[in-house]
Residue, then its C-alpha position, 0 to 999 in steps of 0.5 A: x695498130x691492133x683492132x678488135x677481134x672474134x675467131x675466123x671461124x664464126x666470122x669473117x670480114x667481108x664475108x667472101x665469094x684460107x689449113x688444107x693439108x700437108x703435103x707430103x709424098x702422095x700416092x695420087x699422082x703427085x710426087x714431091x709434096x702433096x696439095x694438102x700441104x696448104x696448111x701442115x695439120x695440127x691438133x684441134x685449139x682455137x685460133x688466135x682472134x681475127x680482125x673484126x668486123x666493125x670498122x670504127x668511123x673514118x677506119x676505111x680511109x686508114x685501112x688499105x691493106x687487104x687479107x684476102x685467105x683461104x684456109x681448109x680444116x677437117x683432115x689434115x697432113x700432120x708430121x708424116x701421119x693424118x690429124x683433123x683440125x677444127x680451124x685450118x692452118x692458114x686461117x689461124x696465121x691470118x688472125x696472127x697477122x690479123x691481131x696485129x695490123x689493121x686490115x680488112x679481111x677477107x675469107x675465100x671459099x669454094x662455090x662447092x667445097x672440098x672435101x673433108x676427106x684428105x685423100x679426096x681433097x688430094x684427088x680434086x687437086x691433083x684433076x685441078x692442077x692437070x685441068x688448070x682449072x679455076x674453081x668458083x667462088x662463094x661470094x667473091x668480093x665486088x672490088x679491091x680498087x681501095x686497097x693499096x697492099x693485099x696479103x694472099x693466104x693459103x696453103x700450098x698443094x703440090x708446091x703452089x696454091x690451091x687453084x681457087x687462089x688462081x681465081x681470086x687472083x685473075x677476078x681483080x685489077x691488081x694494077x699499082x698494088x702490092x702483093x705479099x704470099x703467105x703461105x703454110x705448108x709442111x715442107x715448099x716454102x712459099x712454093x710457086x705463089x710468088x712466080x703464080x701471082x707476078x704471072x695473074x696480077x700482071x702491074x702489081x708489085x711482088x713483095x716478101x711473103x711469109x711462109x710458117x710451117x703448119x705443125x708450127x704455126x700457133x706459136x708463129x707471133x714472133x714470126x709474122x711479127x718480124x715479117x711485118x716489120x719487115x715489109x713496114x706493114x706493121x710500125x711502131x705506135x710512135x711512128x706515124x701511120x702510113 
């Protein structure tokens, strides 16, 4: 169920409006995992190729999965230190998933972009979490009505997804849809994403999530494939399409 893809860094399907900071103990008033857990950084490398924006005739009827992700490049957490990422960890993971299944990919982007600096992003995340903010999205999707399943992918910042993911979740009607949380993190796994999405998306079914440590994201293909098979999103070629 592969599609031809091209790097998300250059092009994203259904252009919108997810590699952000790792989250270790941070001094900006955060105890536990830092906001930057969103994408525990790795040395810059080429991301896995994401799904192409090209939709072949009849594909729209078959593609009922949306992968919506938020990712931040720039200075990130890395094994207790810092590194600079050209491509965010969540974007790399989104490309891996997009190479394995037929889905539409939408990059969630902030109308007010997050800083390149780690500490500045930590500080902004603290303000947004403390204020229960809903950061505005750039070029949001008009609708998600045609999708049955939505993968919501982001990093974990201070135990939860960045607040812009709540903005996205509350902007659409998820009634009757299945949501799977996908996260890159330093130590918090899925964080509170499943509870948060259940609260923000009444009427949705919260399915099994996938959490990948940021430092391991470029080797996450087998884990992502196993998860996609468990959730029924990836089937053998001989199996009938769902």
